[in-house]
C-alpha positions in Angstrom: 114.2 -157.2 163.0 117.4 -159.1 163.1 120.5 -157.2 162.0 118.6 -153.9 161.7 120.3 -151.9 159.1 118.4 -148.7 160.1 120.3 -148.5 163.3 123.9 -148.7 164.5 127.2 -147.7 163.0 127.3 -147.5 159.2 131.0 -148.6 159.1 130.1 -151.8 161.1 127.3 -152.6 158.7 129.2 -151.7 155.7 132.3 -153.9 156.4 130.0 -156.7 157.6 128.7 -156.9 154.0 131.8 -155.7 152.3 134.2 -158.6 153.2 132.0 -161.4 152.2 130.9 -159.6 149.0 134.5 -158.9 147.8 135.8 -162.2 148.9 133.0 -163.9 147.0 133.3 -161.9 143.8 137.2 -162.2 144.1 137.0 -165.8 144.4 134.7 -166.0 141.3 137.1 -163.6 139.4 140.0 -166.0 140.3 137.9 -168.8 138.8 137.7 -167.1 135.4 141.2 -166.0 135.6 142.7 -169.4 136.5 140.2 -171.0 134.0 141.9 -168.9 131.4 145.4 -169.8 132.6 144.6 -173.5 132.4 143.4 -173.1 128.9 146.4 -171.0 127.8 148.8 -173.5 129.3 147.0 -176.6 128.5 145.5 -175.7 125.1 147.5 -172.8 123.9 146.9 -169.2 122.6 144.2 -170.5 120.3 142.4 -171.9 123.3 142.5 -168.3 124.9 141.2 -166.8 121.6 138.3 -169.5 121.5 137.4 -168.8 125.0 137.3 -165.0 124.5 135.1 -165.5 121.2 132.8 -167.7 123.4 132.4 -165.2 126.3 129.3 -163.4 124.7 127.4 -166.5 125.3 127.4 -165.8 128.9 125.3 -162.7 128.3 122.4 -165.1 129.0 123.4 -164.7 132.6 122.3 -161.2 132.4 118.8 -162.5 133.0 119.9 -163.9 136.4 121.4 -160.5 137.3 118.2 -158.7 136.0 116.1 -160.8 138.3 118.3 -161.2 141.2 119.3 -157.6 141.8 116.0 -156.2 140.6 114.0 -158.4 142.8 116.1 -158.3 145.9 116.4 -154.5 145.7 112.6 -154.1 145.2 112.0 -156.3 148.3 114.6 -154.4 150.4 113.0 -151.1 149.6 109.6 -152.5 150.6 111.0 -153.7 153.8 112.6 -150.3 154.6 109.1 -148.8 153.9 107.5 -151.4 156.3 105.9 -153.3 153.5 107.1 -156.9 154.3 104.3 -158.9 152.9 105.4 -158.7 149.2 108.9 -160.0 149.6 108.1 -163.6 148.9 105.8 -162.8 146.1 108.8 -161.1 144.4 111.1 -163.9 145.3 108.8 -166.6 143.8 108.3 -164.5 140.5 112.0 -164.3 140.1 112.6 -168.0 140.7 110.0 -169.3 138.3 110.8 -166.7 135.6 114.5 -167.6 135.9 113.7 -171.3 135.4 111.7 -170.5 132.3 114.4 -168.3 130.8 117.1 -170.9 131.5 115.1 -173.6 129.7 114.3 -171.4 126.8 118.0 -170.4 126.3 119.2 -173.9 126.5 116.8 -175.2 123.9 117.3 -172.2 121.5 121.2 -172.4 121.6 121.4 -176.1 121.4 119.1 -176.2 118.2 121.0 -173.3 116.6 124.7 -174.1 117.7 126.4 -173.8 114.4 124.7 -170.5 113.5 125.5 -169.1 116.9 129.2 -170.1 116.8 129.4 -168.3 113.4 127.7 -165.3 114.8 130.0 -165.2 117.7 132.8 -164.5 115.2 134.5 -167.9 115.2 136.6 -168.4 112.0 139.0 -170.9 110.8 140.8 -173.1 113.2 139.1 -171.8 116.4 135.6 -172.9 115.2 135.7 -176.5 116.7 137.0 -175.1 119.9 134.3 -172.5 120.2 131.7 -175.1 119.3 132.9 -177.6 122.0 132.8 -174.8 124.7 129.4 -173.3 123.7 127.8 -176.7 123.3 128.4 -177.5 127.0 127.6 -174.1 128.4 124.3 -173.9 126.5 123.0 -177.2 128.1 123.9 -176.1 131.6 122.9 -172.5 131.6 120.5 -172.9 134.4 123.4 -173.6 136.8 124.6 -170.1 135.8 121.3 -168.1 135.9 119.8 -169.3 139.1 122.7 -168.6 141.5 122.7 -165.0 140.3 119.0 -164.9 141.5 119.5 -166.7 144.7 122.7 -164.8 145.9 121.0 -161.5 146.0 117.9 -162.6 147.9 119.9 -164.6 150.2 122.3 -161.7 151.0 119.3 -159.5 151.8 117.9 -162.3 154.0 120.7 -161.4 156.4 123.0 -164.2 155.2 125.8 -162.4 153.4 128.4 -165.0 154.1 126.7 -167.8 152.1 127.1 -166.2 148.7 130.8 -165.9 149.5 130.9 -169.5 150.4 129.2 -170.3 147.1 131.7 -168.5 145.0 134.6 -170.0 147.0 133.4 -173.6 146.4 132.7 -172.8 142.7 136.3 -171.4 142.3 138.1 -174.3 144.1 136.2 -177.0 142.4 136.6 -175.4 139.1 140.4 -175.2 139.5 140.5 -178.9 140.5 138.3 -180.1 137.6 140.1 -177.8 135.1 143.3 -179.5 136.0 141.8 -183.0 135.7 139.7 -182.4 132.5 142.4 -180.4 130.6 145.7 -181.8 131.7 144.8 -185.5 132.8 141.8 -186.4 130.5 142.9 -184.0 127.7 139.3 -183.1 126.9 140.3 -179.6 125.6 137.6 -176.9 125.5 134.8 -179.4 126.2 136.7 -180.2 129.5 137.1 -176.5 130.4 133.4 -175.9 129.9 132.4 -178.9 131.8 134.7 -178.0 134.7 133.0 -174.6 134.9 129.4 -176.0 134.6 129.9 -178.8 137.1 131.4 -176.2 139.6 128.4 -174.0 139.0 126.1 -176.8 139.9 128.1 -177.6 143.1 127.7 -173.9 144.0 124.1 -174.0 143.5 123.7 -176.7 145.9 125.5 -174.7 148.5 123.0 -171.9 148.1 120.2 -174.1 148.5 121.3 -174.9 152.1 120.0 -171.5 153.0 116.5 -172.7 152.8 117.2 -175.4 155.5 118.2 -172.8 158.0 115.8 -171.8 160.8 116.4 -168.0 160.1 115.3 -168.3 156.4 112.3 -166.1 155.5 112.2 -166.8 151.8 109.3 -169.0 150.8 107.7 -169.8 147.5 104.1 -168.5 147.2 101.3 -170.0 145.1 99.7 -166.8 143.7 102.8 -165.1 142.7 102.3 -163.5 139.3 101.8 -159.8 139.2 102.6 -158.0 135.9 103.2 -154.7 137.8 105.8 -156.4 140.2 107.5 -157.9 137.2 107.7 -154.4 135.5 109.1 -153.0 138.7 111.7 -155.7 138.9 112.6 -155.0 135.3 113.0 -151.3 135.9 115.4 -151.8 138.9 117.3 -154.7 137.3 117.7 -153.0 133.9 121.1 -151.5 134.7 122.5 -154.8 135.7 121.1 -156.4 132.6 122.6 -153.7 130.4 126.0 -154.3 132.2 126.0 -158.0 131.2 124.6 -157.7 127.8 127.0 -154.9 126.9 130.0 -156.9 128.2 129.4 -159.6 125.7 128.5 -157.2 122.9 131.6 -155.1 123.4 133.9 -158.1 123.6 132.3 -159.3 120.3 133.0 -156.0 118.6 136.5 -155.7 120.1 137.4 -159.3 118.9 136.5 -158.3 115.4 138.7 -155.1 115.6 141.6 -156.9 117.1 141.3 -159.7 114.4 141.3 -157.0 111.8 144.5 -155.4 112.9 146.4 -158.3 114.5 144.6 -161.6 113.6 144.3 -164.4 116.1 147.3 -163.1 118.1 145.5 -159.9 118.8 142.3 -161.7 119.9 144.5 -163.8 122.2 146.3 -160.8 123.8 142.8 -159.1 124.2 141.7 -162.4 125.8 144.4 -162.2 128.4 143.6 -158.5 129.2 139.8 -158.8 129.3 140.2 -161.6 131.8 142.3 -159.5 134.1 139.9 -156.6 133.5 137.0 -158.9 134.5 138.6 -159.8 137.6 138.9 -156.1 138.5 135.3 -155.6 137.4 134.1 -158.4 139.7 136.0 -156.9 142.7 134.6 -153.5 142.1 131.1 -155.0 141.7 131.5 -156.7 145.1 132.5 -153.4 146.7 129.6 -151.6 144.9 126.9 -154.3 145.6 127.9 -154.7 149.3 126.1 -151.5 150.3 122.9 -152.3 148.4 121.1 -153.7 151.5 122.2 -150.8 153.6 121.4 -148.1 151.0 118.1 -149.6 150.0 116.8 -150.0 153.5 117.8 -146.7 154.7 116.6 -144.9 151.6 113.2 -146.6 152.0 113.1 -145.5 155.6 114.2 -141.9 154.5 117.3 -141.9 156.6 119.2 -140.0 154.1 122.2 -139.1 156.1 123.0 -142.9 156.5 122.6 -143.3 152.7 125.2 -140.5 152.1 127.6 -141.9 154.7 127.4 -145.3 153.0 128.1 -143.8 149.5 131.1 -141.7 150.8 132.7 -144.8 152.6 132.4 -146.8 149.4 133.9 -144.1 147.2 137.0 -143.8 149.4 137.5 -147.6 149.2 137.1 -147.5 145.4 139.6 -144.7 144.8 142.2 -146.2 147.2 142.0 -149.7 145.7 142.0 -148.3 142.1 145.4 -146.6 142.6 146.9 -149.8 144.1 145.4 -151.9 141.2 147.0 -149.8 138.4 150.5 -149.9 139.9 150.3 -153.6 140.4 149.1 -154.1 136.8 151.8 -151.9 135.3 154.7 -153.1 137.4 153.9 -156.8 137.3 152.3 -157.0 133.9 154.9 -159.3 132.3 154.5 -161.7 135.3 150.7 -161.7 134.9 150.9 -162.2 131.1 153.3 -165.2 131.5 150.9 -166.9 133.8 148.7 -167.4 130.7 151.4 -168.2 128.2 155.2 -168.1 128.7 156.3 -169.3 125.3 154.7 -167.1 122.6 157.0 -164.1 122.7 155.0 -162.1 120.1 152.0 -162.5 122.3 153.8 -161.4 125.5 155.3 -158.4 123.8 151.8 -157.4 122.4 150.1 -157.6 125.8 152.8 -156.0 127.6 152.6 -152.9 125.5 148.8 -152.9 125.8 148.4 -153.3 129.7 149.2 -149.6 130.6 146.9 -148.3 127.9 144.0 -150.6 128.6 144.0 -150.2 132.4 144.7 -146.4 132.5 140.9 -145.9 133.5 140.8 -148.5 136.2 139.8 -146.0 138.8 136.9 -144.7 136.8 135.7 -148.2 136.3 135.3 -148.6 140.0 133.6 -145.3 140.5 131.2 -145.7 137.7 130.1 -149.1 139.0 129.7 -147.5 142.5 127.5 -144.8 141.1 125.4 -147.1 139.0 124.9 -149.6 141.9 124.0 -146.6 144.2 121.4 -145.2 142.0 120.0 -148.7 141.3 119.8 -149.4 145.1 117.5 -146.3 145.6 115.4 -147.0 142.4 116.9 -144.1 140.4 116.8 -146.5 137.4 117.1 -144.1 134.5 120.4 -142.6 135.6 121.8 -146.1 136.6 120.9 -147.5 133.3 122.4 -144.5 131.4 125.7 -144.9 133.3 125.8 -148.5 132.3 124.8 -147.8 128.7 127.4 -145.2 128.3 130.4 -146.9 129.9 129.8 -150.4 128.8 128.2 -150.0 125.4 127.6 -146.6 123.7 130.8 -144.8 124.4 133.1 -147.8 124.3 131.8 -148.7 120.9 132.0 -145.1 119.7 135.7 -144.9 120.8 136.6 -148.4 119.4 135.3 -147.2 116.0 136.5 -143.7 116.0 139.9 -143.7 117.8 141.6 -146.4 115.4 141.1 -144.0 112.5 143.5 -141.7 114.1 145.6 -144.0 116.2 145.4 -147.4 114.7 145.2 -150.4 117.1 146.3 -148.1 120.0 142.9 -146.5 119.7 141.2 -149.8 120.4 143.3 -150.4 123.5 142.5 -147.0 125.2 138.9 -147.0 123.9 137.7 -148.6 127.3 139.5 -145.9 129.4 138.2 -143.0 127.5 134.6 -144.4 127.9 135.1 -144.8 131.6 136.4 -141.3 132.0 133.6 -139.6 130.0 130.9 -141.6 131.8 132.4 -140.6 135.2 132.3 -137.0 134.2 128.5 -137.3 133.4 127.7 -139.3 136.4 129.5 -136.8 138.8 127.7 -133.9 137.1 124.4 -135.6 137.6 125.2 -136.3 141.3 126.3 -132.8 142.1 123.8 -130.8 140.1 120.6 -132.9 140.6 120.8 -135.7 143.1 122.8 -134.0 145.8 121.0 -130.8 145.4 117.4 -132.1 145.5 117.6 -135.1 147.7 120.6 -135.7 150.1 120.8 -132.1 151.3 117.0 -131.7 151.9 116.7 -133.6 155.1 
């Protein structure tokens, strides 16, 4: 088998997957970051607020994560166990189901656009901006969902660099088109959405080149539907689905809280911070997901010492990078904020005070994503789903609603860090008392 992950140095395998994975997610994170910068500079603070209100619509992409990670992990585990015949059946099922869901969402959102814009929380002068943005994204959602399916299967098909190239192409093309559509053509939020959607389409074309390569082993099968396989994909992919759905849900709830305390200015400040946080989230996701093929293959082959070595290596990288990220965000926070808007002084001051509070749990964010991805890679789906539910939905909503009673808007800013810390403690207890005790030490 080419690039056998069951043999050789773990560090060599790990870094072979790590650098393309992080480079790709970093490029994608920069896409979102720079997209927001263009909107802030070209449209203004209301444009940032409109974008942040629109973000929950991307929760539809959770289906791509659900199918891509769930399907690719199931296939990798089977390969590690020596069961190679079912890989393409899983792949075909994910592709066709992804196409069906893409068409369903496009039709449903397009037919109910006004209602959805209202449900997203758009009020007053931001309504037309949100409507313009969502209208474009809803019609092109297939360009967002399908790449999430393909990248995971392609990465597991011993081509980890192509997903990186996909994300780099998407990022570069989006930057160029953003400038043209927003600053040259003056298309506003419609231009911003069109730039992102066209870039996603170009990236999808890049991914499809994998199927022209001689080493490609992914094929579409005729008799592909198997309800049991679909359920298995669902169980494995559920944590990723929860992550994506929770992101949109929490942003929606947070927007309402910030609007209550600070109006559109608060939503704009939160929009800046949540975009920076999303960049960090994607980098950590790249680190966490880079080990999935190694962990899944070796766990399937019962080579548990290699599984533990992979986890330990990834944890060290998470902790080191988290310390660096926090100091950068605190020391250079004004410079970062002014990239988005350098004229609105109340906005700059508000975001400046919020940065140290919001990002105080950045290390725990990385560790929780690492734990979640690790358990997902070995099909410990319940604990992986629990971690994601706690950190990205249950606890963060709890703290968002409870802390402001005692601390005002400061409580909303620190809610995220509190949820990450509590989740990490729970994940660590589980690892030490259950998983480490009964699995990894019994070799």
